[in-house]
C-alpha positions in Angstrom: 14.0 -25.1 -38.3 12.8 -27.9 -40.6 10.3 -27.1 -43.3 7.8 -29.4 -41.7 8.1 -27.8 -38.3 7.9 -24.3 -39.8 5.0 -24.9 -42.2 2.9 -27.4 -40.3 3.4 -26.4 -36.7 4.9 -22.9 -36.3 3.0 -21.1 -39.1 -0.5 -22.3 -38.0 0.4 -21.5 -34.4 1.7 -18.1 -35.4 -1.5 -17.3 -37.3 -3.7 -18.4 -34.4 -1.6 -16.6 -31.8 -1.7 -13.3 -33.7 -5.5 -13.4 -33.5 -5.7 -14.9 -30.0 -2.9 -13.3 -28.0 -3.5 -9.9 -26.4 -2.1 -7.0 -28.3 -0.5 -4.2 -26.3 -1.7 -0.6 -26.6 0.9 2.1 -26.5 -0.2 2.9 -22.9 0.2 -0.7 -21.8 3.5 -1.1 -23.5 4.8 2.0 -21.7 3.6 0.7 -18.4 5.3 -2.6 -19.0 8.6 -1.0 -19.8 8.4 1.2 -16.7 9.2 -1.5 -14.2 11.2 -4.7 -13.8 10.5 -8.1 -12.2 11.9 -9.5 -8.9 10.5 -12.1 -6.5 7.1 -12.1 -8.0 8.6 -13.6 -11.2 9.9 -16.5 -9.1 6.5 -17.1 -7.7 5.0 -16.9 -11.2 7.6 -19.4 -12.6 5.9 -22.3 -10.8 9.2 -23.3 -9.2 10.5 -20.5 -6.9 14.2 -20.5 -6.1 14.1 -20.0 -2.3 17.8 -19.2 -2.2 17.1 -16.0 -4.0 14.7 -14.9 -1.2 17.1 -15.9 1.5 19.8 -13.8 -0.2 17.8 -10.6 0.1 19.3 -8.5 2.8 17.1 -7.6 5.8 16.3 -3.9 5.5 17.9 -1.8 8.3 18.2 1.8 9.2 21.5 3.7 9.2 22.5 5.6 12.3 21.4 8.8 10.6 18.1 7.4 9.7 17.5 6.0 13.1 18.4 9.4 14.7 15.8 11.1 12.4 13.1 8.7 13.6 14.1 9.1 17.2 14.5 12.9 17.0 12.6 15.0 14.4 9.9 12.4 13.8 9.0 12.2 17.5 9.2 15.9 17.9 6.9 16.5 15.0 4.4 14.0 16.4 4.5 15.9 19.8 3.7 19.1 17.9 0.6 17.7 16.2 -2.9 18.0 17.5 -4.8 15.8 15.2 -8.2 16.7 16.6 -7.4 20.4 16.1 -6.2 19.8 12.5 -9.4 17.9 11.5 -12.0 19.7 13.5 -10.8 23.3 14.2 -7.9 24.6 12.2 -8.4 22.5 9.0 -4.7 22.5 8.6 -1.4 21.7 10.3 -0.2 24.4 12.6 2.3 27.0 11.3 4.8 25.6 13.8 4.4 22.1 12.2 4.8 23.5 8.7 8.0 25.3 9.7 9.3 22.2 11.5 8.7 20.1 8.3 10.7 22.6 6.2 13.5 23.0 8.8 14.1 19.3 9.0 13.7 18.6 5.3 10.8 16.1 5.6 9.9 17.0 2.0 13.3 15.9 0.8 13.7 12.3 2.0 14.0 11.0 -1.5 16.2 13.8 -2.8 19.9 13.0 -2.7 22.3 14.9 -0.4 24.1 16.4 -3.4 20.9 18.4 -4.0 20.2 19.2 -0.3 17.9 16.3 0.5 18.2 13.6 3.2 19.0 10.9 0.7 17.1 8.2 2.7 16.7 4.6 1.8 13.3 3.3 0.7 13.1 1.5 4.1 13.8 4.7 6.1 11.3 6.6 3.9 8.7 3.9 4.7 9.5 3.9 8.4 9.0 7.7 8.6 5.6 7.6 6.9 4.6 4.6 9.0 5.6 6.3 12.2 3.9 9.6 11.4 0.7 7.7 10.3 0.4 6.3 13.8 0.0 9.9 15.0 -1.8 11.8 12.3 -2.9 10.7 8.8 -3.0 14.4 7.8 0.6 14.9 8.7 1.7 11.7 7.1 -0.1 12.5 3.8 1.5 15.9 3.8 4.9 14.3 4.1 4.3 11.3 1.8 3.1 13.2 -1.3 6.2 15.2 -2.0 8.3 12.0 -1.5 6.1 9.9 -3.8 4.5 10.6 -7.2 5.4 14.2 -7.9 8.0 16.6 -9.2 10.8 15.4 -6.8 10.6 11.8 -7.9 10.2 12.7 -11.6 13.1 15.2 -11.5 15.3 12.7 -9.7 14.6 10.0 -12.4 14.3 12.1 -15.6 15.2 15.7 -14.9 17.9 17.5 -16.8 21.0 18.6 -14.8 19.8 22.2 -15.0 16.4 21.3 -13.7 17.8 19.2 -10.9 20.2 21.9 -9.7 17.4 24.5 -9.8 14.5 22.7 -8.3 15.7 19.9 -6.1 17.4 22.0 -3.4 14.3 24.2 -3.2 12.0 21.2 -2.9 14.3 19.7 -0.3 14.2 22.6 2.1 10.6 23.5 1.5 11.2 26.8 -0.3 9.1 25.3 -3.1 6.2 23.1 -2.1 5.1 20.7 -4.9 1.9 19.1 -6.0 1.2 16.8 -9.0 -1.8 17.2 -11.2 -2.9 14.0 -12.9 -6.6 13.3 -12.1 -9.4 15.2 -13.7 -13.1 14.8 -14.1 -12.7 12.7 -17.3 -9.5 11.0 -16.4 -9.4 9.0 -13.2 -8.0 5.5 -13.6 -8.0 6.1 -17.4 -5.4 8.7 -17.7 -5.5 8.5 -21.5 -9.0 10.1 -21.3 -7.7 13.4 -20.0 -8.7 16.6 -21.8 -6.1 18.8 -20.2 -4.1 20.1 -23.1 -0.9 21.9 -24.1 -0.2 23.4 -27.5 3.3 24.1 -28.8 3.5 27.8 -29.9 5.5 31.0 -29.6 4.8 33.1 -26.5 6.1 35.7 -24.1 8.4 34.5 -21.3 10.5 36.9 -19.2 10.1 39.6 -21.8 11.2 37.5 -24.7 9.4 35.6 -27.5 10.2 31.9 -27.0 8.9 28.6 -28.1 6.8 27.1 -25.4 3.4 25.5 -24.5 0.0 27.1 -24.0 -1.7 25.1 -21.2 -5.3 24.7 -20.2 -6.3 22.2 -17.5 -8.9 21.4 -14.8 -7.6 18.9 -12.2 -9.2 17.7 -9.0 -8.2 15.6 -5.9 -4.7 17.1 -6.0 -3.0 16.8 -2.6 -1.1 20.0 -1.6 -2.6 21.9 -4.6 -4.1 24.6 -2.4 -0.7 25.6 -1.0 1.8 24.4 -3.7 4.2 26.8 -5.3 5.1 24.5 -8.2 2.7 22.1 -9.9 3.8 19.1 -11.8 1.3 18.8 -14.5 0.3 15.8 -16.8 -1.4 16.9 -20.0 -1.8 15.9 -23.7 0.7 17.8 -25.8 -0.2 18.9 -29.4 2.0 20.5 -32.0 -0.3 21.6 -34.8 2.2 23.9 -36.4 5.0 21.3 -36.5 7.5 23.2 -34.3 8.9 19.9 -32.9 8.5 17.7 -36.0 5.9 15.9 -38.1 3.8 14.5 -35.3 0.8 16.6 -34.2 -0.5 14.6 -31.3 2.7 14.1 -29.2 1.0 12.5 -26.2 1.0 12.7 -22.4 3.7 15.0 -21.2 4.8 16.1 -17.7 5.9 19.7 -17.0 6.6 22.0 -14.1 4.3 25.0 -13.7 5.0 27.7 -11.2 1.7 28.5 -9.6 2.3 32.3 -9.6 1.9 32.4 -13.4 -1.0 34.2 -14.9 -3.9 31.9 -15.4 -3.1 29.4 -12.7 -5.8 29.0 -10.1 -5.2 27.1 -6.8 -6.4 27.6 -3.2 -9.9 26.0 -3.2 -10.1 22.8 -1.2 -11.7 19.5 -1.1 -12.5 17.8 2.3 -11.2 14.2 1.8 -13.2 12.0 4.2 -13.0 14.7 6.9 -9.2 14.3 7.0 -7.9 17.8 6.6 -4.7 17.6 4.7 -4.3 20.0 1.9 -6.2 18.7 -1.1 -8.2 20.5 -3.8 -8.7 21.4 -7.5 -6.5 23.4 -9.7 -7.3 25.0 -13.1 -5.2 26.8 -15.7 -6.4 29.0 -18.5 -4.0 30.0 -21.3 -0.9 29.5 -19.1 2.3 29.8 -21.0 5.6 28.0 -20.1 8.8 27.6 -22.1 9.7 24.1 -23.5 12.5 23.7 -21.0 9.8 23.3 -18.3 9.0 19.8 -19.6 10.5 17.4 -17.1 13.5 16.0 -18.8 13.5 18.7 -21.5 11.9 18.7 -24.9 13.1 15.2 -25.8 10.8 13.8 -23.1 7.7 15.4 -24.7 5.1 12.6 -25.1 6.8 10.3 -22.7 4.8 11.3 -19.6 3.0 8.0 -19.2 6.2 6.0 -19.0 7.6 8.6 -16.5 4.5 8.3 -14.3 4.5 4.5 -14.4 8.2 4.5 -13.5 7.6 6.9 -10.6 4.6 4.9 -9.3 6.7 1.7 -9.4 8.6 3.0 -6.5 6.3 5.5 -4.7 3.2 3.2 -4.8 5.2 0.5 -3.0 6.1 2.9 -0.1 3.6 5.6 0.8 0.2 3.9 1.1 1.5 0.5 2.2 3.3 2.3 5.0 0.1 4.1 6.0 -1.8 0.8 5.8 0.7 -1.0 7.9 0.6 1.8 10.5 -3.2 1.5 10.7 -3.1 -2.3 11.1 -0.4 -2.1 13.8 -2.1 0.7 15.7 -5.4 -1.3 15.5 -3.6 -4.3 16.9 -1.9 -2.4 19.6 -4.9 -0.4 20.8 -7.4 -3.3 20.5 -5.2 -5.8 22.3 -4.7 -3.2 25.1 -8.4 -2.2 25.3 -9.6 -5.8 25.3 -7.3 -6.4 28.3 -8.5 -3.4 30.4 -12.2 -3.4 29.4 -14.3 -5.8 31.4 -17.8 -7.1 30.9 -19.5 -9.9 32.9 -16.5 -9.6 35.4 -14.1 -10.7 32.6 -11.8 -8.8 30.3 -13.5 -8.7 26.9 -10.3 -10.2 25.4 -11.2 -13.5 27.0 -14.4 -13.8 24.9 -14.2 -15.9 21.7 -15.8 -13.4 19.5 -13.2 -10.8 20.5 -10.3 -13.3 20.2 -11.4 -14.0 16.6 -10.7 -10.4 15.7 -7.6 -10.1 17.9 -6.1 -13.2 16.1 -6.6 -11.7 12.7 -5.2 -8.3 13.8 -2.1 -9.9 15.3 -1.3 -12.0 12.2 -2.1 -9.3 9.7 0.0 -6.7 11.5 2.9 -9.2 11.4 2.5 -10.4 7.8 1.6 -7.2 6.1 4.5 -5.4 7.7 6.7 -8.3 6.6 5.6 -7.7 3.0 6.3 -3.9 3.4 9.9 -4.7 4.6 10.6 -7.1 1.8 9.3 -4.6 -0.8 11.6 -1.9 0.7 14.5 -4.3 0.5 13.7 -4.9 -3.2 13.5 -1.1 -3.9 16.7 -0.5 -2.0 18.4 -3.1 -4.3 17.4 -0.8 -7.2 14.4 -2.7 -8.6 11.5 -0.8 -10.1 8.8 -3.0 -8.6 5.7 -2.2 -10.7 3.8 -5.4 -10.0 4.8 -5.8 -6.4 4.1 -2.1 -5.7 0.6 -2.7 -7.1 0.2 -5.8 -4.8 1.3 -3.8 -1.8 -0.8 -0.7 -2.5 -4.0 -2.8 -2.9 -3.5 -5.4 -0.3 -2.0 -3.3 2.5 -5.0 -0.9 2.2 -7.5 -3.8 1.9 -6.1 -5.3 5.1 -6.1 -1.8 6.6 -9.8 -1.7 6.1 -10.3 -5.1 7.6 -8.1 -4.3 10.6 -9.8 -1.0 11.4 -13.2 -2.6 11.1 -12.1 -5.3 13.5 -10.8 -2.7 15.9 -14.0 -0.7 15.7 -16.0 -3.9 16.4 -14.1 -4.6 19.6 -14.0 -1.0 20.9 -17.7 -0.7 20.1 -19.3 2.5 21.4 -15.8 3.8 22.5 -14.9 4.0 18.8 -18.2 5.5 17.6 -18.2 8.7 19.7 -16.1 11.3 18.1 -13.7 13.4 20.1 -10.0 14.0 21.0 -9.8 10.7 22.9 -11.0 8.6 20.0 -7.9 7.2 18.4 -9.6 4.9 15.9 -12.1 7.2 14.1 -9.3 9.1 12.2 -8.1 5.8 10.8 -11.6 4.7 9.9 -12.1 8.0 8.0 -8.8 7.5 6.2 -9.6 4.0 4.9 -11.4 5.1 1.7 -8.5 7.5 1.0 -6.0 4.6 1.0 -8.3 2.4 -1.0 -8.8 5.1 -3.7 -5.7 7.1 -4.3 -2.6 6.3 -6.4 -4.6 3.8 -8.4 -8.1 2.7 -7.2 -8.0 -0.7 -5.7 -10.7 -2.1 -8.0 -8.6 -1.3 -11.0 -5.4 -2.4 -9.4 -6.8 -5.7 -8.4 -8.8 -6.4 -11.5 -6.4 -5.2 -14.2 -2.9 -4.4 -13.0 -1.6 -7.1 -10.6 -2.3 -10.1 -12.9 -2.7 -8.0 -16.1 0.9 -6.7 -15.8 2.2 -9.7 -13.8 1.0 -12.2 -16.4 3.2 -10.5 -19.1 6.2 -9.2 -17.1 6.5 -11.9 -14.5 5.7 -14.9 -16.7 9.0 -16.4 -18.0 7.9 -16.4 -21.7 4.7 -14.4 -22.3 6.4 -11.1 -23.1 8.8 -12.8 -25.5 5.8 -14.3 -27.3 4.0 -11.0 -27.6 7.1 -9.2 -28.8 7.7 -11.9 -31.4 4.2 -11.7 -32.7 4.4 -7.9 -32.9 7.4 -7.9 -35.3 6.2 -6.6 -38.6 8.4 -8.7 -40.8 6.7 -12.1 -41.1 9.9 -14.2 -41.5 11.6 -12.5 -38.6 8.4 -12.8 -36.5 8.2 -16.5 -37.3 11.8 -17.1 -36.2 11.4 -15.2 -33.0 8.1 -16.9 -32.3 9.6 -20.3 -32.9 12.2 -19.7 -30.2 9.8 -18.3 -27.7 6.9 -20.7 -28.2 9.0 -23.8 -27.8 10.6 -22.4 -24.7 7.1 -21.7 -23.4 5.9 -25.3 -24.3 8.9 -26.8 -22.4 8.2 -24.6 -19.4 4.5 -25.5 -19.4 5.3 -29.2 -19.7 7.7 -29.0 -16.7 5.2 -27.0 -14.7 2.5 -29.5 -15.4 4.7 -32.3 -14.0 5.6 -30.3 -11.0 2.0 -29.3 -10.3 0.6 -32.8 -10.6 3.4 -34.3 -8.4 3.1 -31.7 -5.7 -0.7 -31.6 -5.6 -1.1 -35.4 -5.5 1.4 -35.7 -2.6 0.0 -32.8 -0.7 3.1 -30.8 -1.3 5.4 -33.5 0.1 7.5 -33.5 -3.1 7.7 -29.8 -3.3 11.0 -28.1 -2.6 11.9 -26.1 0.5 15.1 -24.4 1.5 17.7 -26.5 3.3 17.5 -25.9 7.0 14.0 -24.4 6.9 13.2 -26.2 10.1 9.7 -25.6 11.5 8.6 -23.6 8.5 9.5 -26.3 6.0 5.9 -27.4 5.4 4.9 -23.8 4.5 7.7 -23.5 1.9 6.6 -26.8 0.4 3.0 -25.7 0.2 4.0 -22.4 -1.4 6.0 -24.3 -4.0 3.0 -26.5 -4.6 0.6 -23.5 -5.1 3.2 -21.7 -7.2 3.2 -24.6 -9.7 -0.6 -24.8 -9.6 -0.8 -21.1 -10.2 1.6 -21.1 -13.1 -0.2 -24.0 -14.8 -3.6 -22.3 -14.4 -2.2 -19.1 -15.9 -0.9 -21.0 -19.0 -4.3 -22.7 -19.5 -6.0 -19.3 -19.2 -3.7 -17.9 -21.8 -4.3 -20.9 -24.1 -8.1 -21.0 -23.8 -8.9 -17.3 -23.6 -6.0 -15.5 -25.4 -6.6 -11.8 -25.8 -10.1 -12.2 -24.2 -8.4 -12.8 -20.9 -8.0 -9.0 -20.6 -11.8 -8.6 -20.5 -12.3 -11.4 -17.9 -11.6 -9.0 -15.0 -13.0 -11.3 -12.3 -10.7 -14.1 -13.4 -7.8 -11.6 -13.5 -8.7 -10.3 -10.1 -8.6 -13.8 -8.5 -5.4 -14.7 -10.2 -4.0 -11.4 -8.8 -5.2 -12.3 -5.4 -3.3 -15.6 -5.5 -0.1 -14.0 -6.6 -0.6 -11.4 -3.8 -1.2 -14.1 -1.1 2.0 -15.9 -2.2 4.0 -12.7 -2.0 2.8 -11.8 1.4 3.3 -15.4 2.7 6.8 -15.6 1.4 7.6 -12.2 3.0 6.2 -13.6 6.3 8.5 -16.6 6.1 11.4 -14.3 5.3 10.7 -12.0 8.2 10.6 -15.0 10.6 14.0 -16.0 9.4 15.5 -12.5 9.4 14.4 -11.8 13.0 16.0 -15.0 14.4 13.3 -17.6 14.2 11.5 -16.7 17.4 9.4 -19.7 18.4 7.0 -17.3 20.2 6.2 -15.7 16.8 5.4 -19.0 15.1 1.6 -18.8 15.8 1.5 -15.7 13.6 3.3 -17.5 10.8 1.0 -20.5 11.1 -2.1 -18.3 11.1 -0.9 -16.4 8.0 -0.1 -19.6 6.2 -3.3 -21.4 7.1 -5.4 -18.4 6.0 -3.3 -17.7 2.9 -3.5 -21.3 1.6 -7.2 -21.3 2.3 -7.6 -18.1 0.2 -5.4 -19.5 -2.6 -7.4 -22.7 -2.8 -10.8 -20.8 -2.8 -9.5 -18.4 -5.5 -8.3 -21.2 -7.7 -11.6 -23.0 -7.4 -13.4 -19.8 -8.4 -11.1 -19.3 -11.4 -11.7 -22.9 -12.6 -15.5 -22.4 -12.1 -15.3 -19.3 -14.3 -13.1 -20.6 -17.1 -15.3 -20.8 -20.2 -13.4 -23.8 -21.6 -14.9 -26.5 -19.4 -12.5 -29.2 -20.6 -9.6 -27.1 -19.4 -11.2 -26.4 -16.0 -11.9 -30.1 -15.4 -8.4 -31.1 -16.5 -6.9 -28.5 -14.2 -9.1 -29.6 -11.4 -7.9 -33.2 -11.7 -4.2 -32.1 -11.8 -4.0 -29.4 -9.1 -7.0 -29.9 -6.8 -7.2 -33.6 -6.0 -9.4 -33.4 -2.9 -8.9 -31.6 0.3 -10.7 -28.6 1.7 -10.1 -25.0 2.2 -9.3 -25.1 5.9 -8.3 -21.9 7.6 -6.7 -21.2 11.0 -8.0 -23.4 13.8 -9.7 -21.8 16.8 -6.7 -22.8 19.0 -4.4 -21.1 16.6 -6.6 -18.0 16.5 -6.6 -17.8 20.3 -2.8 -18.2 20.4 -2.4 -15.2 18.1 -4.9 -13.2 20.1 -3.0 -13.8 23.3 0.1 -12.3 21.6 -1.4 -8.8 21.5 -3.4 -9.3 24.7 -0.4 -9.9 27.0 2.8 -7.8 27.0 5.8 -9.5 25.4 8.7 -9.1 23.1 6.5 -10.7 20.4 3.8 -8.0 20.9 6.5 -5.4 20.5 7.6 -7.0 17.2 4.0 -7.1 16.0 3.2 -3.5 16.5 6.7 -2.1 15.6 7.6 1.6 15.9 4.6 3.6 17.1 4.3 7.1 18.5 3.4 6.3 22.1 0.7 8.9 22.1 -0.1 12.0 24.1 -2.9 13.1 26.3 -4.7 14.7 23.4 -5.4 11.5 21.5 -6.1 9.0 24.3 -3.4 6.5 23.4 -1.1 7.6 26.2 -4.0 7.1 28.6 -4.6 3.7 27.1 -1.0 2.7 27.4 -0.9 3.8 31.0 -4.0 1.9 31.9 -2.7 -1.3 30.1 0.6 -1.1 32.0 -1.3 -0.7 35.3 -3.7 -3.6 34.6 -0.9 -6.0 33.5 1.3 -4.9 36.4 -1.5 -5.5 38.9 -2.7 -8.7 37.3 -1.2 -11.0 40.0 -2.8 -8.8 42.7 -6.3 -9.0 41.1 -5.9 -12.7 40.6 -5.2 -13.1 44.3 -8.4 -11.2 45.1 -10.5 -13.2 42.7 -9.2 -16.5 44.0 -10.1 -15.3 47.5 -13.5 -14.1 46.3 -12.9 -10.6 47.5 -13.2 -7.1 46.2 -10.4 -4.7 46.8 -12.3 -3.1 49.7 -13.2 -6.4 51.4 -9.7 -7.8 50.6 -8.1 -4.8 52.4 -10.4 -5.3 55.4 -9.6 -9.0 55.5 -5.8 -8.3 55.3 -5.4 -10.0 51.9 -3.9 -6.9 50.4 -2.1 -3.9 51.9 -3.0 -0.2 51.9 -0.3 0.3 49.3 -1.9 -2.5 47.2 -5.3 -0.9 47.5 -3.9 2.5 46.4 -2.3 0.9 43.4 -5.6 -0.8 42.5 -7.5 2.5 42.9 -5.0 4.3 40.7 -5.3 1.5 38.1 -9.1 1.7 38.1 -9.0 5.5 37.7 -6.8 5.0 34.6 -9.2 2.4 33.2 -12.2 4.6 33.8 -10.5 7.5 32.0 -9.9 5.3 28.9 -13.4 3.7 28.9 -15.0 7.2 29.1 -16.0 8.9 25.9 -16.0 12.6 24.9 -19.1 14.7 25.4 -19.8 18.4 24.9 -21.9 21.3 26.2 -24.1 23.1 23.6 -21.6 26.0 23.7 -18.7 23.6 22.9 -20.6 22.0 20.1 -21.3 25.4 18.7 -17.6 26.1 18.3 -17.2 22.9 16.3 -20.4 23.4 14.3 -21.2 27.1 14.1 -24.4 26.5 12.2 -25.8 25.1 15.5 -25.5 28.5 17.0 -27.0 30.4 14.1 -30.1 32.6 14.6 -32.0 30.6 12.0 -31.2 27.3 13.7 -32.2 28.7 17.1 -35.5 29.9 15.7 -36.2 26.5 14.1 -35.4 24.8 17.4 -37.7 27.1 19.3 -40.6 26.3 17.0 
């Protein structure tokens, strides 16, 4: 490096950057180290290499995994009575609990060496998705031990002794785990927790040993009321210096058997009237030996890193799978109901207002599940997808909320009246659970997706920050010189790409060879990737460390990255499944709406940038005219018809669903839908002849057998359209307070 470059360029830049660039707290640094980057880094680069996406293997189930879905999963669903769980028993049946243990549902992520099923991420996701179409309570009961909890942490960080002792017991259900992280003071901000452990000598199994005295008060802990071992996150202190010179060691994760003196479990929360086991747990002066720290004493103080590493996998599977199940079930039931339900002598699925919702449901079911599949493929390649898992958790559950609301709108009163035949209300009640748990969506969207993505997925930002953090000034200058010039070259190339692609409407943007009918979508994604990367660099340049506090800008930038990820996954799915022309309307709809959302978000980012010169310059470079046009009405109707009529495309849209049983009304809906579609030619014949079934029979237009089929069809439809009602005595069994003497006296007065 020349003296001029060093003294006149790099040193001033270095001084400015140290003041302007965001510094990383210890917690943020741990979170960044916990995951790695994958396809999101290509999107963030401004020039995605589409061959890398094409090279990702389509996720598939092994024969063993398929047999598990076809066998134990279906058998479990048949055992479950969701109405009884949520309204009567407030729990799964003893038979269901025994079945879960027998078939090792709690050990999907535990390897076979330790007695688990050793399933792939895709199989794990498929099981959770399938169970969620039957019962959210059952699905949550299964997903939690296989997500963030003792099993995952032991698998990743446990000592050999811990693995050999605990994992077989967790796999067969001998031990039932829960994980205690959230407390009254520490929700999204885990660093605020007051739960504490102090290193000291204490009694264990009749001997004086070095251990930890714990005190905690946790809440919202799934399986806490029934768990036998609690994974606990707490702040560890060592005031007497047993472990070294550091007193405040930091967040630590340990295993606490719940039969120890001072541990309290058993009380329950009621999470949005969905009766899976969830509740508080407290501990007072609970003593455990040091070897109960997950990973052993050397992992004391490394709990935040461990938690972020576990979330990088689990957050990409559990809740996205539940979200995709809810979207698919909404699409399936709403398409079927809109076909069998008539108003004004027409199926309601023929009305434009209903078709608008059906179109969204169809495309969202297809594209969100595509993103779930791509994420599972990445996890099965061994990637710890911290940013992508955050994208999936937030946007699968956001879309779950939109889908369930659309389904409720179409079903109208049918979805409002609670009862065993209402198959939508349990999903509606579960929406806030998905939105809130494993990282509240507000925080995930506003802080994590772009906040972590901008540093990890950007080609040079982490190098810049690490160079600036080097204590030795000379060494820091040398490292910064290398990283900043690489960054400048990257930004210059990105600017050229962004301008060229924007001003040609994406015509000059790259697309994979042989992309065929989807080539324009690849080109547009390449265009918006360059625009996004350039906008991110201008935001870093003009805001520096203040960007961390501009949460609305961060949220919109996160939305753009998320849309690009879901759209690229949608294109990947269409390729993987054999380029079905019948599915193209779904891809078109997703692309039209995704590009509309990207443009709107970019406009909002530019409107919010404090440096107006930067905003106007970006506007000229990346948004030269055009409008944010979404899907056309014709495209929306085409997508709506794909879940209105039976077809192979409809089957691909909804995927694997439990077909339902007489208890939840879905089996009745399926039977009515099959009857209506089977008899459609017959009903068309009557309409064209301007006859009812009765007059058509009398006129000889239809036969006696035809009339019987129509009557059977109508009976099936009437059964689905009907809603549940109750006698006062039946209501009293559901709400005992209605039958109380006090209530009766009040009613009499």
